[in-house]
Structure formats: C-alpha cells, structure tokens
Kinemage of the C-alpha trace (Angstrom):
@kinemage 1
@onewidth
@group {chain A} dominant
@subgroup {mainchain}
@vectorlist {calphas} color= white
{ca met a 1} P -75.423 -120.132 -263.746
{ca ser a 2} L -76.311 -122.354 -260.823
{ca arg a 3} L -73.034 -124.233 -261.070
{ca leu a 4} L -71.098 -120.977 -261.032
{ca ser a 5} L -72.911 -119.662 -257.969
{ca thr a 6} L -72.401 -123.013 -256.225
{ca thr a 7} L -68.673 -122.778 -256.928
{ca phe a 8} L -68.538 -119.255 -255.541
{ca ala a 9} L -70.476 -120.301 -252.442
{ca ser a 10} L -68.152 -123.215 -251.757
{ca arg a 11} L -65.087 -120.995 -252.174
{ca arg a 12} L -66.578 -118.461 -249.752
{ca ala a 13} L -67.244 -121.224 -247.234
{ca ala a 14} L -63.681 -122.522 -247.586
{ca arg a 15} L -62.229 -119.046 -247.062
{ca arg a 16} L -64.471 -118.493 -244.046
{ca his a 17} L -63.318 -121.786 -242.543
{ca leu a 18} L -59.644 -120.900 -243.073
{ca arg a 19} L -60.228 -117.462 -241.542
{ca glu a 20} L -61.789 -119.082 -238.464
{ca glu a 21} L -58.897 -121.541 -238.177
{ca arg a 22} L -56.340 -118.721 -238.343
{ca ala a 23} L -58.251 -116.766 -235.692
{ca leu a 24} L -58.267 -119.828 -233.457
{ca ala a 25} L -54.531 -120.328 -233.957
{ca arg a 26} L -53.909 -116.670 -233.038
{ca ala a 27} L -56.070 -117.033 -229.926
{ca leu a 28} L -54.177 -120.139 -228.852
{ca ala a 29} L -50.811 -118.485 -229.473
{ca ser a 30} L -51.719 -115.389 -227.495
{ca ala a 31} L -53.392 -117.162 -224.580
{ca pro a 32} L -51.944 -115.808 -221.333
{ca thr a 33} L -51.847 -119.161 -219.561
{ca val a 34} L -51.744 -122.835 -220.430
{ca glu a 35} L -55.151 -123.274 -218.815
{ca ser a 36} L -56.757 -120.620 -220.987
{ca ala a 37} L -55.166 -122.147 -224.094
{ca his a 38} L -56.638 -125.479 -223.055
{ca glu a 39} L -60.086 -123.906 -222.624
{ca ile a 40} L -59.866 -122.355 -226.088
{ca ala a 41} L -58.879 -125.716 -227.559
{ca val a 42} L -61.775 -127.452 -225.807
{ca leu a 43} L -64.264 -124.869 -227.040
{ca ser a 44} L -62.993 -125.181 -230.588
{ca ala a 45} L -63.289 -128.967 -230.458
{ca arg a 46} L -66.997 -128.600 -229.735
{ca arg a 47} L -67.633 -126.783 -233.019
C-alpha cells in the first residue's frame, strides 16, 4: 500500500507543479507592461 500512496503523492505533486507553471505562463502573457513581465519572471526564478 505504501508504494501505491507514494505513486499517488508523486502524481499529485507533478500536477501541482504543472498547474503552477501554467498559472505563471498566464501571468506573464497577461502582464500589462514589459517591466511587470520581467518582475514576474524574476520572482518565479527565485522559487
């Protein structure tokens, strides 16, 4: 059972990471200025 729960946990983590990446891409695409897009990119690089 431990192996199964580990698999589920890793899949959840992978989906969460992809969701965060898509949210970041949306934020960059909808940034009102180049400067704000740069700030978003810098903040995401610090993660």
